[in-house]
C-alpha positions as CSV (number, residue, x, y, z in Angstrom):
1,M,18.2,-8.3,-18.5
2,K,17.2,-7.4,-22.0
3,N,19.4,-10.2,-23.6
4,L,17.6,-13.0,-21.7
5,K,14.1,-11.7,-22.6
6,F,15.2,-11.0,-26.2
7,S,16.7,-14.4,-26.7
8,S,13.6,-16.2,-25.3
9,Q,11.6,-14.6,-28.1
10,F,13.6,-16.7,-30.5
11,G,13.2,-19.9,-28.5
12,L,16.7,-19.7,-26.9
13,I,16.3,-20.9,-23.3
14,I,19.1,-21.0,-20.8
15,N,19.2,-24.2,-18.7
16,E,20.2,-23.0,-15.2
17,N,21.3,-26.5,-14.1
18,K,23.7,-26.8,-17.1
19,T,25.0,-23.2,-17.3
20,K,28.5,-22.7,-15.8
21,Y,31.1,-20.0,-16.3
22,M,34.9,-19.9,-16.0
23,K,37.2,-17.0,-15.3
24,C,40.4,-17.0,-17.3
25,T,43.2,-15.4,-15.4
26,K,46.6,-16.2,-14.1
27,K,45.7,-14.9,-10.7
28,E,44.2,-17.2,-8.1
29,T,40.4,-16.8,-7.8
30,H,37.8,-18.2,-5.5
31,L,34.7,-19.9,-7.0
32,D,31.7,-17.7,-7.1
33,R,28.1,-17.7,-8.4
34,L,27.0,-15.3,-11.1
35,K,23.4,-14.1,-10.8
36,V,21.5,-12.8,-13.9
37,E,17.9,-11.9,-13.2
38,N,16.6,-14.9,-11.2
39,M,19.1,-17.4,-12.6
40,Q,22.4,-18.4,-10.8
41,S,25.4,-19.9,-12.6
42,H,28.2,-21.6,-10.9
43,Q,31.8,-20.9,-11.6
44,V,34.1,-23.8,-12.5
45,S,37.9,-23.9,-12.6
46,S,38.0,-26.3,-15.6
47,F,35.8,-28.1,-18.1
48,S,36.1,-30.7,-20.8
49,Y,35.4,-29.8,-24.4
50,L,35.8,-32.4,-27.2
51,G,38.0,-34.5,-24.9
52,I,40.4,-31.6,-24.0
53,V,40.4,-30.2,-20.5
54,V,40.2,-26.4,-20.6
55,N,41.2,-24.5,-17.5
56,G,41.1,-20.9,-16.4
57,N,44.9,-20.4,-16.1
58,N,45.5,-20.5,-19.9
59,T,47.5,-23.7,-20.1
60,L,45.3,-25.1,-22.9
61,K,47.9,-24.3,-25.6
62,K,50.5,-26.4,-23.9
63,R,48.2,-29.4,-23.6
64,L,47.1,-29.0,-27.2
65,E,50.7,-28.9,-28.4
66,K,51.5,-32.0,-26.4
67,E,48.5,-33.9,-27.7
68,L,49.3,-32.8,-31.3
69,L,52.8,-34.2,-31.0
70,R,51.5,-37.4,-29.6
71,R,49.1,-37.8,-32.5
72,I,51.7,-37.0,-35.1
73,K,54.0,-39.7,-33.6
74,Y,51.1,-42.2,-33.6
75,T,50.2,-41.4,-37.2
76,T,53.9,-41.8,-38.3
77,Q,54.0,-45.2,-36.6
78,I,50.9,-46.3,-38.5
79,K,52.3,-45.2,-41.8
80,L,55.5,-47.1,-41.2
81,F,53.6,-50.2,-40.2
82,L,51.4,-50.0,-43.3
83,R,54.4,-49.6,-45.6
84,G,55.8,-52.8,-44.3
85,I,52.7,-54.8,-45.2
Protein backbone atom coordinates (compact mmCIF):
# COMPACT_ATOMS: atom_id res chain seq x y z
CA MET A 1 0.00 0.00 0.00
CA LYS A 2 1.13 3.52 -0.69
CA ASN A 3 0.44 4.65 2.89
CA LEU A 4 2.85 2.13 4.44
CA LYS A 5 5.61 3.01 1.98
CA PHE A 6 4.93 6.74 2.37
CA SER A 7 4.97 6.64 6.18
CA SER A 8 8.22 4.66 6.27
CA GLN A 9 9.92 7.54 4.42
CA PHE A 10 9.32 9.62 7.56
CA GLY A 11 10.52 6.96 9.97
CA LEU A 12 7.07 5.70 10.94
CA ILE A 13 7.27 1.95 11.34
CA ILE A 14 4.34 -0.31 12.15
CA ASN A 15 5.12 -2.99 14.72
CA GLU A 16 3.27 -6.07 13.49
CA ASN A 17 3.39 -7.72 16.93
CA LYS A 18 1.75 -4.74 18.66
CA THR A 19 -0.73 -3.64 16.00
CA LYS A 20 -4.32 -4.67 16.70
CA TYR A 21 -7.65 -3.42 15.41
CA MET A 22 -11.19 -3.39 16.74
CA LYS A 23 -14.53 -3.29 14.94
CA CYS A 24 -17.08 -1.02 16.58
CA THR A 25 -20.54 -2.40 15.97
CA LYS A 26 -23.59 -3.48 17.91
CA LYS A 27 -23.78 -6.63 15.80
CA GLU A 28 -21.95 -9.75 16.91
CA THR A 29 -18.76 -10.27 14.91
CA HIS A 30 -16.18 -12.99 14.83
CA LEU A 31 -12.51 -12.19 15.32
CA ASP A 32 -10.55 -11.87 12.08
CA ARG A 33 -7.12 -10.92 10.87
CA LEU A 34 -6.49 -7.88 8.71
CA LYS A 35 -3.77 -8.20 6.10
CA VAL A 36 -2.05 -5.13 4.64
CA GLU A 37 0.78 -5.93 2.25
CA ASN A 38 2.77 -8.61 4.12
CA MET A 39 1.63 -7.57 7.60
CA GLN A 40 -1.22 -9.18 9.52
CA SER A 41 -3.07 -7.50 12.38
CA HIS A 42 -5.27 -9.33 14.86
CA GLN A 43 -8.75 -8.14 15.75
CA VAL A 44 -9.56 -7.63 19.43
CA SER A 45 -12.95 -7.28 21.10
CA SER A 46 -11.68 -4.78 23.71
CA PHE A 47 -8.56 -2.95 24.87
CA SER A 48 -7.43 -0.84 27.80
CA TYR A 49 -6.56 2.83 27.24
CA LEU A 50 -5.47 4.99 30.18
CA GLY A 51 -7.06 2.54 32.60
CA ILE A 52 -10.43 2.48 30.81
CA VAL A 53 -11.61 -0.63 28.98
CA VAL A 54 -12.84 0.25 25.49
CA ASN A 55 -14.96 -2.34 23.72
CA GLY A 56 -16.45 -2.70 20.28
CA ASN A 57 -20.12 -2.54 21.25
CA ASN A 58 -20.00 1.16 22.17
CA THR A 59 -20.55 0.88 25.93
CA LEU A 60 -17.57 3.13 26.73
CA LYS A 61 -19.84 6.12 27.44
CA LYS A 62 -21.71 4.27 30.19
CA ARG A 63 -18.47 3.21 31.85
CA LEU A 64 -17.06 6.72 31.67
CA GLU A 65 -20.21 8.19 33.24
CA LYS A 66 -20.06 5.65 36.06
CA GLU A 67 -16.36 6.34 36.66
CA LEU A 68 -16.94 10.10 36.61
CA LEU A 69 -19.70 9.85 39.22
CA ARG A 70 -17.47 7.66 41.39
CA ARG A 71 -14.65 10.20 41.23
CA ILE A 72 -16.97 13.14 41.99
CA LYS A 73 -18.25 11.29 45.07
CA TYR A 74 -14.68 10.55 46.18
CA THR A 75 -13.60 14.18 45.65
CA THR A 76 -16.59 15.43 47.66
CA GLN A 77 -15.68 13.12 50.55
CA ILE A 78 -12.10 14.42 50.55
CA LYS A 79 -13.31 18.04 50.60
CA LEU A 80 -15.62 17.33 53.53
CA PHE A 81 -12.81 15.60 55.39
CA LEU A 82 -10.38 18.48 54.79
CA ARG A 83 -12.93 21.05 56.02
CA GLY A 84 -13.17 19.16 59.29
CA ILE A 85 -9.42 19.39 59.97
